[in-house]
C-alpha positions in Angstrom: 66.9 226.5 119.2 66.8 228.5 115.8 66.2 232.0 117.5 68.8 231.0 120.2 71.3 230.5 117.4 70.3 233.9 115.9 70.8 235.5 119.5 74.2 234.2 119.8 75.5 235.1 116.6 73.9 238.8 117.1 75.5 238.9 120.9 78.9 237.6 119.5 79.2 240.4 116.9 77.6 243.1 118.8 80.7 242.5 121.2 83.1 242.2 118.3 82.1 245.7 117.2 82.1 247.1 120.7 85.5 245.7 121.1 86.8 247.6 117.9 85.3 250.7 119.0 87.1 250.5 122.4 90.4 249.7 120.8 90.3 252.5 118.3 88.8 255.2 120.9 91.4 257.4 122.6 91.3 257.1 126.3 91.6 259.8 128.9 95.4 259.3 128.7 95.2 260.1 124.8 96.0 256.2 123.8 93.8 253.9 122.2 92.4 250.8 124.2 94.0 247.3 123.8 92.6 245.3 121.0 90.1 242.8 122.2 89.3 239.2 121.3 86.0 239.3 123.5 84.0 238.0 120.3 85.6 234.7 121.0 84.5 234.6 124.7 82.4 231.3 125.2 83.0 230.1 121.7 83.5 226.4 121.6 86.0 224.5 119.1 87.2 221.4 119.0 90.3 220.9 121.3 92.6 220.3 118.1 90.9 222.8 115.8 93.0 225.9 114.8 92.5 229.0 117.3 91.2 231.1 114.6 88.3 228.5 114.3 86.9 229.6 117.5 85.6 232.7 116.2 84.9 234.0 112.6 87.5 236.5 112.5 88.9 238.6 115.5 91.5 241.0 116.3 93.6 238.0 117.5 93.4 236.5 114.1 94.6 239.7 112.5 97.6 239.3 114.5 98.3 235.7 114.7 96.8 234.0 111.6 95.9 234.2 108.2 92.7 232.2 108.2 90.0 235.0 108.9 90.2 238.8 109.1 91.9 241.6 107.5 94.9 239.7 106.9 93.1 238.3 103.8 93.0 241.7 102.0 95.9 243.0 99.9 98.2 246.0 101.2 96.7 248.4 98.7 93.3 247.7 99.9 94.1 248.0 103.5 96.0 251.3 103.0 92.6 252.9 101.8 90.4 251.9 104.7 89.9 253.4 108.3 91.8 251.3 110.9 88.4 250.4 112.6 87.1 248.9 109.1 90.2 246.4 109.2 89.9 245.6 112.9 86.3 244.6 112.3 86.9 242.4 109.4 85.3 239.2 110.6 85.6 237.3 107.0 87.0 234.3 105.6 88.1 236.0 102.1 87.9 239.1 100.1 84.8 238.8 97.8 85.4 242.1 96.4 88.7 240.6 94.7 86.7 237.9 93.2 83.3 239.7 92.1 84.7 241.5 89.2 82.9 244.8 90.0 82.7 247.4 87.3 82.0 251.0 87.5 78.2 252.1 87.7 77.1 248.6 89.3 74.9 248.3 92.4 76.4 246.1 95.0 74.8 244.4 98.0 76.9 242.9 100.7 75.1 240.5 103.2 76.3 240.5 106.8 78.2 243.8 106.0 79.6 244.1 109.7 82.1 247.0 110.1 81.8 247.9 106.2 84.9 246.7 104.8 83.6 245.2 101.8 81.1 247.8 101.1 83.7 250.4 101.2 86.1 248.6 98.8 83.0 247.9 96.7 82.1 251.6 96.4 85.6 252.3 95.4 85.4 249.9 92.5 82.0 250.9 91.3 82.8 254.6 91.5 80.4 257.5 91.8 77.9 256.1 89.4 77.5 252.9 91.3 76.3 252.1 94.5 77.1 249.7 97.4 74.6 248.6 100.1 75.5 246.6 103.4 72.7 244.8 105.4 73.4 243.5 108.7 71.4 242.6 111.9 73.6 244.1 114.5 73.1 247.8 115.6 76.5 248.0 117.0 78.0 246.8 113.6 75.8 249.2 111.5 77.0 252.1 113.9 80.6 251.1 113.4 80.1 250.7 109.6 78.5 254.2 109.3 81.4 255.6 111.3 84.0 254.0 109.0 82.0 255.2 105.9 82.1 258.9 107.3 85.8 258.5 108.2 86.5 257.3 104.7 84.4 260.0 102.9 82.2 257.5 101.1 79.0 258.8 99.8 78.0 256.0 97.4 77.0 253.8 100.4 74.1 252.9 102.6 74.1 250.5 105.5 70.5 249.0 106.4 69.4 247.0 109.4 67.8 243.6 108.6 68.1 239.8 108.4 69.9 238.4 105.3 66.8 236.0 105.0 64.6 238.9 104.5 66.7 241.6 102.7 65.2 245.2 102.9 65.5 245.9 99.3 63.1 245.8 96.2 63.3 242.9 93.6 66.0 243.4 90.9 67.7 246.2 93.2 71.3 245.3 92.4 73.7 243.7 89.9 76.1 242.0 92.2 75.7 240.3 95.7 78.7 239.5 97.8 79.2 238.3 101.3 82.1 237.5 103.5 81.9 234.6 105.8 78.1 235.1 106.7 75.9 232.9 104.8 77.3 230.0 107.1 75.9 231.6 110.0 72.2 231.8 108.9 69.9 229.3 110.3 67.7 229.3 106.9 70.2 229.2 104.2 67.6 228.4 101.5 65.9 231.8 102.2 69.1 233.4 102.1 69.7 232.1 98.5 66.2 232.8 97.7 66.5 236.6 98.7 69.8 236.7 96.7 68.2 235.6 93.5 65.0 238.1 94.2 67.2 241.2 94.7 69.4 240.5 91.7 68.6 242.0 88.4 68.5 239.5 85.5 72.0 238.8 84.4 73.3 239.6 88.1 75.9 237.7 89.6 77.1 236.3 93.1 80.5 236.4 94.5 80.6 235.3 98.0 83.3 234.1 100.5 82.4 231.5 102.9 83.3 228.6 105.0 82.4 225.3 103.1 83.0 221.7 104.2 84.2 218.8 102.1 81.3 216.5 101.0 82.5 213.7 103.3 82.4 215.9 106.4 79.1 215.2 108.0 77.0 217.9 110.1 78.0 216.3 113.3 81.8 216.2 112.3 81.5 220.0 111.5 79.9 220.7 114.9 82.7 218.7 116.4 85.4 220.7 114.7 84.2 224.2 115.5 81.3 226.3 116.8 78.2 227.7 115.0 79.2 231.3 115.8 82.9 230.5 114.8 81.6 229.8 111.2 82.2 226.1 111.4 79.4 224.1 112.7 76.8 225.9 110.2 78.9 225.4 107.1 77.4 223.8 104.1 79.3 221.2 102.2 80.5 222.0 98.6 77.6 219.8 97.0 75.0 221.3 99.3 75.9 224.8 98.2 75.9 223.9 94.6 72.3 221.9 95.1 71.0 225.1 96.7 72.0 227.5 94.3 70.7 225.2 91.5 67.4 224.8 93.1 66.9 228.5 93.7 67.5 229.0 90.0 71.0 230.2 89.6 73.3 229.0 86.7 76.9 228.6 86.2 77.4 227.7 90.1 80.9 227.0 91.3 82.6 226.5 94.8 86.4 226.9 94.6 88.2 226.2 97.8 91.0 228.8 98.7 92.5 227.6 102.2 91.7 225.4 105.0 90.2 227.0 108.2 89.6 223.7 110.1 90.1 220.0 109.0 87.9 219.3 106.3 86.5 222.9 106.2 87.7 225.7 103.8 87.4 229.2 102.9 85.9 229.2 99.6 84.7 231.5 96.7 81.0 230.7 95.6 79.9 232.2 92.3 76.7 231.8 90.4 74.6 234.0 87.9 70.8 234.7 87.7 69.7 233.9 84.3 
């Protein structure tokens, strides 16, 4: 069951990357293709759940809602990015806006997708800093590298790997960000352990994620949206706080920002490694 969920997530986001590539590649007639919502094909949400909850950010969400995707970035950020990076934004927030990135810092984005948060981080940390992205989907990595080349970003690197086993050494970064990806992991304690490991002492976490109210049971989460749609696998606020504390983090907080389904919210998760 676990590996089946991993395969579903990988397949869904591979198709999302390919859909963006198709929508931004000129056709033989000289026009770009139609934006696709194929990453939602087969996603199952509750009948009364918001449409965006059926998929964790899509080109449809960009056009029709503000719960997921590039609509959650301000105009200045959006204007500085390649179109394909915005179209591939599948997140539920803007972690670079809350991570308080500073020049010279090293940043890691878990589940970096099309690269939007890595590119924004690279701009914020400047030429003396560096931004890494880790993703398990080769199609997304190809898209992210293409977006980085288009943006002229030289202080970035995209690595293939699972967020439960980050391909970086201990204490490699100062900040870890993520945008609506931790909820997709089938082993969240391993993710938090890896975040703690790769952070330097004094490093911090600034994650956007989908988080449930404490009184919403796992069964109710599954009724309100699919796993690949970022709903069924969401932690509750207290589960998140308990997990961060058990891993060794301090000053942990979970702040809700907007509702994405009944009893589930886009949220900002912060913590510090002592």
